[in-house]
C-alpha positions as CSV (number, residue, x, y, z in Angstrom):
1,M,8.2,-35.6,8.0
2,S,7.1,-33.4,10.0
3,R,7.6,-33.4,14.0
4,A,4.8,-32.8,16.6
5,L,5.1,-32.0,20.5
6,I,1.9,-33.1,22.4
7,I,1.8,-31.2,25.8
8,V,-0.2,-33.2,27.7
9,D,-3.5,-31.7,30.6
10,V,-1.1,-29.1,32.2
11,Q,-4.1,-27.9,33.5
12,N,-5.3,-25.8,36.6
13,D,-6.8,-28.6,38.2
14,F,-3.5,-31.3,37.8
15,C,-2.0,-29.0,39.6
16,E,-1.2,-27.4,43.5
17,G,-4.3,-25.5,44.4
18,G,-7.2,-27.7,41.5
19,A,-9.4,-30.0,42.4
20,L,-6.6,-33.0,41.5
21,P,-3.5,-31.7,41.7
22,V,-0.3,-33.8,40.7
23,A,3.4,-33.0,43.5
24,G,5.2,-30.8,40.3
25,G,2.2,-30.2,38.7
26,A,2.8,-26.4,38.7
27,N,6.8,-26.2,38.2
28,L,6.5,-28.4,35.6
29,A,4.7,-26.1,33.5
30,G,6.8,-23.6,33.8
31,E,9.6,-25.9,32.3
32,I,7.5,-27.4,29.3
33,S,7.4,-23.3,28.6
34,E,11.1,-22.8,29.3
35,Y,11.8,-26.2,26.8
36,V,9.4,-25.2,24.4
37,D,10.7,-21.5,23.5
38,A,14.4,-23.1,23.6
39,H,13.3,-26.4,21.2
40,H,10.2,-24.6,19.4
41,G,12.4,-24.6,16.5
42,Q,13.1,-28.6,16.8
43,F,9.2,-29.2,16.0
44,D,7.4,-28.0,12.9
45,H,3.8,-28.4,15.4
46,V,3.1,-28.1,18.8
47,V,-0.4,-28.4,20.5
48,A,-1.6,-29.0,23.9
49,T,-5.0,-31.7,25.4
50,Q,-7.4,-30.9,28.0
51,D,-9.4,-32.9,30.5
52,W,-12.9,-31.4,29.0
53,H,-15.6,-32.7,31.2
54,I,-19.6,-32.0,31.4
55,D,-21.1,-35.5,32.7
56,P,-18.2,-38.0,32.2
57,G,-20.8,-40.5,34.2
58,S,-18.7,-43.2,36.4
59,H,-15.4,-40.9,36.3
60,F,-16.6,-39.1,38.6
61,S,-17.5,-40.3,41.9
62,E,-17.6,-38.3,45.4
63,E,-16.3,-41.7,46.2
64,P,-13.2,-42.2,44.4
65,D,-10.8,-45.2,44.0
66,L,-7.8,-42.6,42.4
67,V,-8.0,-45.6,40.0
68,D,-11.2,-45.8,37.8
69,S,-13.4,-42.7,39.4
70,W,-11.7,-39.4,40.3
71,P,-12.8,-36.4,42.6
72,P,-14.3,-33.8,39.8
73,H,-11.8,-32.1,37.8
74,C,-11.4,-29.7,34.7
75,V,-15.4,-28.8,34.4
76,A,-15.8,-27.9,30.6
77,G,-15.2,-24.0,30.8
78,T,-14.5,-23.6,34.2
79,R,-11.3,-22.4,35.2
80,G,-9.6,-25.5,36.6
81,A,-9.7,-26.7,33.3
82,E,-7.6,-23.9,32.0
83,L,-4.1,-24.4,31.3
84,H,-1.4,-23.3,34.1
85,P,-0.8,-19.7,33.3
86,D,2.6,-20.6,33.0
87,L,3.0,-22.5,30.8
88,D,2.7,-20.2,27.7
89,P,0.7,-21.1,24.4
90,E,2.4,-19.3,22.0
91,H,3.8,-21.8,20.1
92,I,0.4,-23.9,20.8
93,Q,-1.2,-24.5,17.1
94,A,-4.2,-26.0,18.3
95,Y,-6.1,-28.0,21.4
96,F,-7.2,-31.5,21.9
97,R,-10.7,-31.2,24.3
98,K,-11.2,-35.3,25.5
99,G,-13.4,-36.9,28.5
100,Q,-16.5,-34.4,27.6
101,F,-19.2,-37.8,28.2
102,A,-17.1,-40.7,29.3
103,A,-13.7,-41.0,30.8
104,A,-10.8,-40.5,27.9
105,Y,-7.0,-40.8,29.4
106,S,-5.5,-40.5,25.7
107,G,-4.9,-37.4,23.5
108,F,-5.8,-39.5,20.6
109,E,-9.3,-39.6,22.4
110,G,-9.8,-35.7,21.9
111,L,-11.2,-33.7,19.5
112,L,-10.2,-30.5,17.7
113,A,-11.2,-27.1,19.7
114,P,-12.4,-24.3,17.9
115,E,-9.9,-21.5,17.9
116,D,-12.6,-18.7,18.6
117,D,-14.0,-21.8,21.6
118,V,-11.2,-20.2,24.9
119,P,-12.0,-21.0,28.4
120,T,-13.2,-18.8,30.3
121,G,-13.5,-20.2,33.4
122,D,-16.9,-18.6,34.3
123,R,-18.7,-21.7,35.5
124,K,-18.5,-23.2,38.7
125,P,-16.9,-26.6,39.2
126,G,-19.6,-29.3,39.5
127,A,-21.9,-27.0,37.3
128,M,-24.0,-28.9,34.0
129,P,-24.3,-27.1,30.5
130,V,-26.1,-24.0,31.1
131,S,-28.3,-25.6,28.4
132,G,-29.5,-27.7,31.2
133,T,-28.8,-30.9,29.7
134,D,-26.1,-33.0,30.0
135,D,-26.1,-35.0,27.0
136,G,-24.2,-32.4,24.9
137,A,-27.5,-31.6,22.8
138,A,-27.7,-29.2,20.2
139,G,-28.0,-25.9,21.7
140,S,-25.7,-25.9,24.3
141,P,-22.6,-24.2,24.2
142,F,-21.0,-27.3,25.3
143,A,-22.2,-29.8,23.8
144,A,-19.9,-32.3,20.6
145,D,-19.3,-31.5,17.7
146,E,-19.8,-34.5,15.5
147,D,-17.7,-33.0,12.5
148,A,-15.0,-32.3,14.9
149,I,-11.5,-33.8,13.9
150,G,-9.4,-36.2,16.3
151,L,-5.2,-35.5,17.1
152,D,-4.6,-38.8,15.2
153,D,-6.7,-36.7,12.1
154,W,-4.9,-33.0,12.5
155,L,-1.6,-35.4,13.2
156,Q,-1.6,-37.2,10.0
157,S,-2.7,-34.5,7.5
158,H,0.1,-32.4,9.2
159,D,2.5,-35.3,7.8
160,V,3.3,-35.4,11.6
161,E,5.6,-39.3,11.7
162,D,7.4,-38.4,14.5
163,I,6.4,-37.6,18.4
164,V,7.5,-36.2,21.8
165,V,5.2,-36.4,24.9
166,V,5.2,-34.2,28.1
167,G,2.9,-33.0,30.6
168,I,1.0,-34.9,33.6
169,A,-0.1,-37.4,34.7
170,T,2.8,-39.7,33.4
171,D,1.4,-42.5,34.6
172,Y,-2.0,-42.1,33.0
173,C,-2.8,-39.2,29.7
174,V,1.1,-39.2,29.2
175,K,1.4,-42.7,28.7
176,A,-1.6,-43.1,27.0
177,T,-1.2,-40.4,24.6
178,A,2.4,-42.5,24.5
179,L,1.4,-45.6,23.4
180,D,-1.5,-44.9,21.3
181,A,0.8,-43.2,19.5
182,V,2.5,-45.8,18.9
183,Q,-0.4,-47.7,17.8
184,A,-1.3,-45.3,15.5
185,G,1.9,-45.6,13.7
186,Y,4.0,-43.2,15.3
187,S,7.9,-43.2,16.2
188,V,7.1,-41.4,20.1
189,T,9.6,-40.5,22.9
190,V,8.2,-39.1,26.1
191,L,10.4,-36.6,27.8
192,R,10.4,-38.0,31.6
193,G,12.3,-35.1,33.2
194,L,9.4,-33.4,31.7
195,T,6.6,-34.9,32.9
196,A,4.7,-35.6,36.4
197,G,3.1,-38.5,37.9
198,I,1.1,-39.6,40.5
199,A,2.5,-42.5,41.5
200,E,5.2,-42.1,43.8
201,D,7.2,-44.9,41.5
202,L,6.8,-44.4,38.4
203,D,9.4,-47.2,37.2
204,D,5.9,-49.8,36.2
205,A,4.9,-47.0,34.0
206,V,8.0,-46.4,32.4
207,A,8.1,-50.1,31.6
208,E,4.9,-50.3,30.4
209,M,5.6,-47.5,28.0
210,E,9.1,-48.8,26.7
211,L,7.5,-52.4,26.7
212,G,4.9,-50.7,24.6
213,G,7.3,-49.3,21.6
214,V,7.7,-46.0,23.5
215,D,11.3,-44.1,24.2
216,V,11.4,-42.9,27.2
217,L,14.3,-40.2,27.9
């Protein structure tokens, strides 16, 4: 049995100074780095997820309701989509990008990023793929790869059965990732102290995770 740590969406746009900041996000990046440095030997694998939006439709809105629609954030290839600089990537083996053309809260909707595909942050927020298309068509450097590997397939191929989840945001992408992991048959723990949430009161999110079979510590 292998054990994996999933670091969810610790990206510039979700930290202070970003397009959709979560209070404590920047500090959390450093805390997760310290945790991984001290405990990486307890995990066989460490992976990270990223919001990676190209044209996510109604997920972006000029008048967001902050429930189902949001201000533009984590646009593919921009600095906002990059991992926060205080998150040390030394032990991260793989990155899974989600939400290219639709809303995607769970890391299990993410696809494995190519090893040589490193975000440069040289595109302006809100810009569409440089091919001039907004549908991810072939020829765009941000086109979806039909052969890309999903998070569940990757974890299964590495014999992972036990998952620990940390990251941003407790009540959205962390919760969705943890609940999907349980549904996929993994034993799942969320380290609440290594998450940051949007809501001031996270009791409902914690209760929902626990009801869904997640251990919240």
